[in-house]
N, C-alpha and C positions, 0 to 999 in steps of 0.2 A: 720168250720176249716178243715171237714172231706165234707165238703157240697161244699165247697169250692175249693178245690177237683177235686168233681168231676166234676162241676163244669168247669172248668177248663178240662179237661178229654175231656171234648163231647167239647167242642169249636171247641179244639184242632182236634180233629177227625171232623166237621164240616170243616175247614177248610182244611186238609191232601187234597190232589191229588188224583182223582181217581182212580189211577193206585198203589198208595201205599197205599188203605184202600184194595184194592185187593192182594198188594202183604199180608196183614197182615192177613182176611184172608186162607191165600195158607199159611200159613204160620202154622194156629192153625192146620188145617189137619192132618192124619198121614202120613206120606213120606213113601212113601214101592217102595220095586224095583219092583210090581206087579201093572201099575195101566191103566188109558186112559185117555185124553186129546182131546179134537176138536181145528185144524188149520180151520179159513175160510180168509178169503179179498173180498177186496173189495162190501162193502153190499153201498156206498152212489148212492142214485136214487129208493134205491128197503129195504123200513119198510118191506112189507110184508113176502119179505124174513129172512129176519132178526129175525124180530119176529117167522117164523117160525123154524129155524134155535135153535134159545132159544128154545120153546116153547118141540122144541125133548127133548130139554140136557138137561130141568127140570124134565125131569122122568129118565132117563142115568144112565150107573154110573159111567160119566164122575166125573172126580178133577175137573177140570178147562176150562175154553175156551181162546185162542187165537186169537183178531183178532189183522188181518195184515197187518193193513193200509189202504186207503181211505175209512173212515170216517164215511166222512160229504161228499157235494156233492164242496162249495166249502170254507172252511171255516169259513164260519161266525158264530159267539157267535153264535145265536141262535139253529146255525145246530148243535152247541154244545150239546146246551141245550136239544134237541127230538131228538140227540141219546144217551144220558146221561136215558130220561124217560123210552128211548128203554131199552137199555140193563140195567136199574136194576128191570125189570120186571123177570133177573134170577135166580134165586135158583144156584148157581157154578158161586166166579170168574172169571169176564171177565177183560181178560187185551187187553187191547186197542193199534196200533203199528201209528207211527204218518206216515203219505203217504202221498206223494205229490197237495192229494186233502186240506189238512188239513195246509199247511198252502195259503191263501187271496189274492189274488195279491196286496192289500197296506199294504201290513205288512208278519210276517218272524213267527214263531213258539209258540207267542204269545196265542194265540186261545187254541193250546192243552199241554203246558205245564201250564198255569191258570187250565184250565184245568184238565188234568191227569199229569204231573210233567215230569222229566226227560224225555229224547229221546236216553240217550242210559243207560240201564244196564244193570242186570243180575240176576238169582232169583235158586233156585235145590228145587227142590223135592225129594224126597227115593236119588235112584240113576246117576236122572239125572241133568245134567246144561245148564241152556238155557240162553240164552245172545237171548238180540233184540240189533239193529246196526239201528243206522235212515238210514235212503237212501232219504230221502224227497227229496234233492234236486239233483237224479242221479251221486250221489256222493259219496267216501271214500273219509271225511279229511283226511288232518298227523294225527290228535291232535284224529280222530279215528279209523284210524291202528294202536295209538301206545296203546290204552285201550281196540282195539281190542286183539288184542295180549299176552296182559297180562291175560284178563279170560281166551285165549283162555291158555292158560299156569296154570290156575286154573282147570278146565274143567276136564284137564288128569286125575284128580284126582274123577273123576265119569266114572261110563260104558257107557252111551251114552248119547253125548253133544250137542245139536239141538243148533242152531241160525236160526235167522228170524228176517228177511228184505221185507220191501213192492218190491222194484224196486230190478228185479235180474240182475245178473250180465250178462246175454246173454239174446238175447228173440230166441225161439227154431224155431223161424218163418221164414222156408224162406223169404230176405228182407224186415221184419221187421226190426225196432230198437227202439222198448219200451221197454226200460234195461238200463241199464249206460251208463251214456253221452260214453267216452271214455273203450275205449279197453282196453288202457295201467291200470284205475284204475282200472277197473276191471279184469284183472292178474293178477295186486297186491294180488290183494281180493282172488283169483284165489289160487294162486299158496300161502299162507297166509290159507286158509282152506286149500288144502291139506293137509300143515305139519303136521297140523295137526287135522290129519283122526279125519273128525266129525263124527253126526251117519249122520243127515240129513239138508239141507240152505230149511226150507220154505219162499219162493215166493210172492208176488202177480203178481199185476197190469198189470199185458194180463186177460180180461174175458173169462179165458177157467180154464180146468185143463191142464200140461204137467207133464213127471215126463222122470227122466231121470239122464245122470255123467255132470259134467262140469272138465275134461280131473278125478281123482280121486275124486270128488268130489260131492256125492250124493245129487239136488236135487226134489223139486214136487214145481210147479207155482197152485195157488191156489185161483182163482178174481171169481169165484156167489157166491158170496153171496148177489146179488141185484143189481149190476150197468148191466149198457144194455151187455149185453151181446157178444164173440166177433164171426165170422164163427165159428158153429158146438161148439162153446159153449154152457155150461148146467150153472145152480144153484145146487152148494151143498155141502157138504162140507167135511174134512177129523176128521176122526177115528184117534189118533195115540193110539195103544197097546205095553203097555208096560211090557215086562214080562223078567228080568232081564238084557240081553242081550242079548235079542230076540224084532223085535219089529219090528210092523207093521202095515203095512197103507191101512184104505179100505175106500172108498169114499160112502160117502151116500147123494145121491139126492132129491134132494127140487121139488117138483110142485108148479110153477106160473111164473103168466103171465109176458107175455119181457115187463119190461117200455118200451119209448120207450126211443127212441136209437141217438135222437136232439144230448145229452151233449156228444158220444164215439165221435159223426161225429165234429165237432167241438175241440175238442178236438182230430181226429186225421190233423187234418186241423193245427192248432198252431204245433202238435210235427213236421207234415211239413215243416210251417215257423223260 
């Protein structure tokens, strides 16, 4: 009977979505009020950069990593298999957020959900609350707003409240619109985040680094984990250092040759059309 139970447990663990496995690993870690974690985004088309980020952090003191979307080029099943092979070399848990590139032209979010599980979820570590919000469609739905509001209420019991979503609310670059499709949708989200006084919202999607405020909400855009870079962009990740209610953000640059830019040029043409 005991052997049967162990066999069933192994089969269940194998079938479990990858993010669920990572969240279970995070739960086994000692939740502390002083710890560090990594945020990165947009690694697609840049396996070498992603591998360097993982290697760097296998040796570091970070507890876990969060990859903030555009994990693969086109959302095909084989591309997810390749991505998994890379992140499975990590000695630290990696949470993978859905981005717009995880949705293939012929399908919805099936491949991502089959591999990683839920697109909207949250978890707790130490004194901090982590909220992952799906913005892969470049909008936030009414159902998501209701879920997010409840999560933000729950997060008030924690010292730090971090939100992660792939697509930024607004584009900090003049004359560009690589962000949520409708300003009304972005403003509604901004107002909600302002109300609940979050510590930081992390976005990606723009292949560079930006930091600032959207009204009263502090933001960081980090999209330098391997995808073709924007002008003045650089490969990097963010090390977030939490010490009680004191949170610092360290940019760690990665040296690597630039990949071909054809995908980024094609994507900009599609955005215009």
